[in-house]
N, C-alpha and C positions, 0 to 999 in steps of 0.2 A: 330423416327426423320423423318419429311418430308423434303426430299431433292428435290431442284428444278430440274426438268428434263433437263432444258437447261444447268444448271451448271454440271450435271452428264455427258451429251453429250459432253460438251466443254472439261472436264477433260479427257474423253475417247478418243477424237480426239487428244488432246495434247499427250497422252500416245502413241497412234498409230503413231504420228509423231515422237516421240522420238525413237520408235523402228525402223522406216524407216531410220532415220538419223544414227542410230547405225549400220544397215545393210549396209548403204553407207559409213561407216567409218568416218562419220563427228563428232560423239560423242562416248564416252565410256559410256555404259549404264549398271548400276548395280542395284541390288535389295537388300534391307536391311530387315531383320526381326529377330525376337527372337523366339526360341522354347525351351521347357523344357523336361527333362527326369528324371524319378525316378529309384531307384534300382529295384523296382518290375516292372514287364513286363506287359503292357496293353494287354489284350487278343485279342483286336481289330486287332492288328498287327500280331497275332500268327497264324501259319498254323497247320492244321491237316488234316487227311484223311477224305474224304467225308463220312458223316454218323457217324463219331467218335467224341466224345466229346473232346474238347481241355484240356489237363492236363499239367499244368505248376507248378512246385514246387516254391511257392512263399516264400520269405523271410518275416518273420513277421514284420522286421523293414523296413518301407517304406523308411526312410532316407530323406535327404534334397534334394530339387530339384536342379538339375545342368542345368543352362541356357546356351544355345548356341546362340551366336549372330553372325549371318552370313551376308556376303555380296557377292552376287552372280553375277558374269558376265557370263551369260549362255554359257556353252560349252568352256569357256576360263579360268576362275579362280574362286576359292572359298576362300575367306578370312573369318576367324572366330576367335572367342575368347570364352573361357569358364569361368564361375564363379558360385559359390554358392550364392544364394540370388537374390534379385530384382535389376534389372538395375536402377541406379540413374542417374540423369543428368550429374553430373561430369564424371562418367564413360562412359557415352555415348559420351561425348565431347572427351574423350581420344581416343575412338575407331574411331571417325570421323577425329580427328586430324591426326591419322595414315593414314587414307584414304586420306586426304588432301595432305599429303607429297607425296604419290604415284601419286595423281593427278597433283601436281606441276611439278613433273618429266615428266610426260606424256605431259603436256602442253608445257614445255620447248623443249622437244625432237621432238614432232609431231604437236604441235599446236591444239591438241584436248583436248576439255574440257571433264570433267567427271560428269555425272548426276546419283545421287543415289536415287532410288525410295523408298519412305517411306510410311508406314501406318500412321494413325493418333493417335498413342500411345501418351499419355501426355508427356512422357519424351522427344519425339521428338519435341514437340511443346512448351515446357517450355520457359520461358523468358530467361534464361541462354543459352539454345540451340539456340534460335533465334538471341541472341547477337553475336553468332559466324558466322552467315551466310555470312556476308560481308567479313570477314577475309578468310573464306573458298572459297568464290567466287574469291578473289584475287589470290588464289592458284589454280584456275581452277576447283573447286568442287562445284556443284550446287545440291540443295535438291528439289525433286519433290514430293509433296504429293498426294497420290491417294485419290480419293473420299471416304468417310466413308463407311465401310461395303462392301469393294471390294476386298477380299482376292484372287479372281480368276484373279485379274490383277497383283498380286504380284508373279512373276514366281519362287521365292525361296520356295514357299509353296510346290511345287512338290519335291524339294530336301529334305524338312523335312519328306515328306511322304516316300520317297524311304530310307532315312537313317533308319527311325524307322521300316519300314516293311521288308526291305531287309537285314539290318545290325544288328539290335538290337532286333528284335522280337524273342520271345520265350526264352530269356535269363533272368536270375535273378542274381543280383550282390550283393556281400557281403557288399559293402560299396561305398561311393561316388567316392573314388579313383579308384576302379575297374571299375565303370560305366564310369568315365571320360576317362580312357584308352581305353575302348571299343568304345566310341564316336569318339575319335581320330583316332583309327584304322578303324572304319567305314567310317569316311570322307576320309582318305587316300585311303582306298580301292576303293570307288566310283571314286576318282580322278584318280587312276591308270587305272581303266576300262574305264572311260570316256576321258582319255588322256588329262586332264586340270590341271592347276597348283593349288596348294593349300598352304596356309600360315596361321599359327596360331599366333595371337597376344596375348601378356601377359600384363595384366593390372598392373600398377605400384602399 
């Protein structure tokens, strides 16, 4: 895909401006993304002594993927939800409605709007999702789309790296339930060390 350089530059400048406004307390800036884990452990994130081959006893059953949907307000708050299977638009709307309720409270109490950074996943840009934008904006919640192929601008990517490398690496889980518990424990552990808030959303 050939992307217009002026468009990319404009989006980056908008992103930099949002970060500045966040630092000044003018907006609440968050980052949304999805990541997945399996019961087997990817050796990319495992540790071993230098010169030694990594050895991880893998479960033959790979199991179903557990998806983590995170909303990260850097160094302040990590909201997330877990589910087995692919995120569909109605489920995404549920997650954003939850965030809109929080945004409405923030707007009422502080006058501060909330902006959630998104990538360009199809579920985020579907017709049903776009139909919710005006309603969310009335609650003080706005969506900002990053330019395509710009994961380095989505700051939640670092959280996925640390979660998988520091909390889950080198482990093999018997089933999806055991994996989900490890993910929850890992997220809580990172929150405790980083001294930020964490909350888990449960889909209907």
